[in-house]
C-alpha positions in Angstrom: 167.0 123.9 87.7 167.0 124.6 83.9 168.2 127.9 82.8 165.5 130.3 81.6 166.2 131.3 77.9 164.3 134.6 78.1 165.0 136.4 81.4 162.3 137.7 83.8 163.6 141.3 83.2 163.0 141.0 79.5 159.6 139.5 80.0 158.6 142.3 82.4 159.9 144.9 79.9 157.7 143.5 77.1 154.8 143.2 79.5 154.9 146.9 80.3 154.8 147.7 76.7 151.9 145.3 76.0 150.0 147.1 78.8 149.5 149.9 76.3 147.4 147.7 74.1 143.7 146.7 74.6 142.8 143.3 76.1 141.7 142.1 72.7 144.9 143.2 71.1 146.9 141.4 73.8 144.9 138.3 73.1 145.5 138.6 69.4 149.3 139.0 69.8 149.6 135.9 71.9 147.1 133.8 70.1 148.9 134.5 66.8 151.8 132.7 68.4 149.5 129.8 69.3 149.8 130.6 73.0 146.9 130.2 75.5 146.4 132.0 78.8 146.0 130.0 82.1 142.6 131.1 83.4 143.0 129.5 86.8 146.2 131.4 87.5 145.9 134.5 89.8 149.0 136.7 89.1 150.5 138.9 91.9 150.1 142.0 89.8 147.5 144.7 89.5 145.4 145.6 86.5 143.5 143.5 83.9 146.1 143.8 81.2 149.1 142.9 83.3 147.1 140.0 84.8 146.2 138.8 81.4 149.8 138.9 80.2 151.0 137.1 83.3 148.3 134.4 82.7 149.9 133.8 79.2 153.3 133.8 80.8 152.1 131.2 83.4 151.5 128.7 80.6 155.1 129.0 79.2 158.1 127.0 80.2 160.9 129.6 79.8 163.6 126.9 79.7 161.9 125.1 76.8 162.9 125.9 73.2 159.5 125.1 71.9 157.7 127.4 74.3 160.2 130.2 74.0 160.0 130.0 70.2 156.3 130.7 70.5 156.9 133.5 72.9 159.4 135.0 70.6 156.8 134.9 67.8 154.5 136.9 70.0 157.3 139.4 70.6 157.9 139.6 66.9 154.3 140.5 66.3 154.5 143.2 69.0 157.6 144.7 67.4 155.9 144.7 64.0 152.9 146.5 65.4 155.0 149.1 67.1 156.9 149.7 63.8 153.7 150.1 61.9 152.5 152.6 64.6 155.4 154.9 64.0 153.9 156.4 60.9 150.6 157.1 62.8 151.7 158.7 66.0 152.5 162.3 66.8 155.8 161.4 68.5 157.4 158.5 66.5 160.7 159.0 68.3 159.2 157.7 71.5 158.0 154.5 69.7 161.5 154.1 68.3 163.0 154.4 71.8 160.6 151.7 73.0 161.6 149.4 70.2 165.3 149.9 70.9 164.8 149.2 74.6 163.0 145.9 73.8 165.6 144.8 71.3 168.4 145.6 73.8 166.7 143.4 76.4 166.5 140.4 74.1 170.1 141.0 72.9 171.2 140.5 76.5 169.4 137.1 76.4 171.3 136.2 73.2 168.8 137.1 70.5 168.8 139.6 67.6 166.1 140.6 65.2 166.8 139.4 61.6 164.2 140.2 58.9 161.5 140.5 61.5 162.4 137.3 63.3 164.3 136.8 66.6 167.3 134.4 66.1 169.9 133.2 68.6 173.3 134.7 68.3 174.7 132.1 70.7 174.8 128.7 68.9 175.6 126.9 72.2 172.9 128.7 74.2 170.1 127.0 76.0 167.8 127.6 73.0 169.3 124.4 71.4 168.0 122.4 74.3 170.4 119.5 74.0 172.4 118.4 77.0 176.1 119.1 77.1 176.8 115.3 77.3 174.6 113.0 75.3 174.2 109.6 76.7 175.5 107.0 74.2 172.3 105.0 73.9 169.4 104.5 71.5 166.9 105.9 74.1 169.0 109.1 74.4 169.1 109.6 70.6 165.3 108.9 70.3 164.6 111.4 73.2 166.4 114.3 71.6 165.2 113.5 68.1 161.6 113.4 69.3 162.1 117.0 70.4 163.3 118.0 67.0 160.4 116.1 65.3 157.9 118.0 67.6 159.4 121.2 66.3 158.9 120.1 62.7 155.2 119.4 63.4 154.9 122.7 65.3 156.2 124.6 62.2 159.5 125.5 63.8 161.5 124.1 60.9 164.7 126.1 61.6 164.6 125.1 65.3 164.3 121.5 64.3 167.3 121.7 62.1 169.3 123.4 64.9 168.3 120.6 67.3 169.3 117.9 64.8 172.7 119.6 64.2 173.5 120.1 67.8 172.5 116.5 68.6 175.1 115.3 66.1 177.7 117.8 67.4 177.3 116.8 71.0 177.0 113.1 70.1 180.4 113.3 68.3 181.9 115.1 71.3 180.7 112.4 73.7 182.2 109.7 71.4 185.5 111.6 71.5 185.4 111.7 75.3 184.5 108.0 75.6 187.3 107.0 73.2 189.8 109.3 75.0 190.4 111.3 71.9 191.8 114.9 72.4 189.6 117.6 70.9 188.6 121.2 71.3 185.4 121.4 73.5 184.5 124.7 71.8 184.7 123.2 68.3 181.3 123.6 66.6 182.1 122.2 63.2 180.8 118.7 62.9 183.0 118.0 59.9 186.2 118.5 62.0 184.7 116.5 64.9 183.8 113.6 62.6 187.3 113.4 61.2 188.6 113.0 64.7 186.2 110.3 65.7 186.7 108.4 62.5 190.1 107.1 63.7 189.1 105.3 67.0 185.9 104.0 65.3 187.9 102.8 62.3 185.7 104.8 59.9 188.4 106.3 57.7 187.3 105.6 54.1 191.0 105.6 53.1 191.8 102.8 55.4 192.9 99.4 54.1 190.8 97.5 56.6 187.5 98.4 54.9 186.0 96.6 51.9 185.5 98.7 48.8 181.7 98.7 49.1 181.9 99.9 52.7 184.3 102.7 51.8 181.6 104.1 49.5 179.0 104.1 52.3 181.5 105.6 54.8 182.4 108.3 52.3 178.7 109.0 52.0 178.5 109.6 55.8 181.1 112.2 55.5 179.1 113.9 52.8 176.0 113.8 55.1 177.9 115.4 57.9 179.0 118.2 55.5 175.5 118.6 54.1 174.0 118.9 57.6 176.6 121.4 58.5 175.7 123.6 55.5 172.0 123.4 56.0 172.3 124.2 59.7 174.4 127.3 58.9 172.0 128.6 56.3 168.6 127.6 57.5 168.6 127.1 61.3 168.6 129.2 64.4 172.3 128.6 64.9 173.1 131.7 62.8 171.2 134.4 60.9 169.2 132.4 58.3 169.7 132.9 54.6 166.4 131.2 53.9 163.4 129.8 55.7 163.5 126.0 55.4 160.5 124.0 54.2 159.1 121.2 56.3 160.6 118.4 54.2 164.0 120.1 54.5 163.7 120.0 58.3 162.6 116.4 58.2 165.5 115.5 56.0 167.9 117.1 58.5 166.3 115.3 61.5 166.3 111.9 59.7 169.9 112.4 58.7 170.9 113.1 62.3 169.1 109.9 63.4 170.9 107.8 60.7 174.3 109.3 61.7 173.9 108.9 65.4 172.5 105.4 65.2 175.4 104.2 63.0 178.0 105.9 65.1 176.5 104.4 68.3 176.6 100.9 66.7 180.2 101.4 65.4 181.2 102.5 68.9 179.6 99.5 70.5 181.2 97.2 68.0 184.7 98.6 68.6 184.1 98.2 72.4 183.3 94.5 72.0 186.4 94.1 70.0 188.4 95.9 72.6 189.9 98.2 70.1 189.6 101.5 72.0 191.2 103.0 75.1 188.4 104.2 77.4 185.2 102.2 77.6 183.5 103.6 80.6 
């Protein structure tokens, strides 16, 4: 069973705060995040407002990054409305306490509020939604990149970049496992991982075995790895973002990940056919 990214305890905490809003306001908060309620679902709770909230929850896959990103957008809207209410209520301290409680709940799930947006503070958390071991196949690459492209179209550009980066990271790690190359499983820097995998795949641009024109292309791959690393650190959900990426930036990151993984897969298969690597299982 897939791990839930946002815990039930956190969802219940937010639900109880949302109960203080009108039915129309609850609808507006969830609809602003492009979420729809499941009308045929009969929740095991009492009250119209709790029932409505649970109907929205019933349409969310809490182990899916795409669904959770929309849920977090709804929570961001709720936090913003609570912050705006502080200047209008008689007891603003109580509102502040409510906000702090909600933020603590999400912090336990691995999220922090940065410039009004919840971002993951666990780069390797389930939010990335990429398996720990990527199958070395074209179908596997396509499957994971399709998820990233769906995020691009859904407007989750930072999430798409995070997915693209993590795909490359985990693909490199799987190549290192398959080639029996020692590495640190906790290493998250694709530049370091690529340097390690370049040896068993004969992709070192300084090697004498490569033609000059190929060395230029291989050197360009290293630059792509470095560029993807930089954009993922500054414009994705892996860390606190320095800027919000545009759609074409996200598409560039996803397409770069595809090019890198496809070339690395073909290089791996070529070396396998030549019998130039240790482990081939």
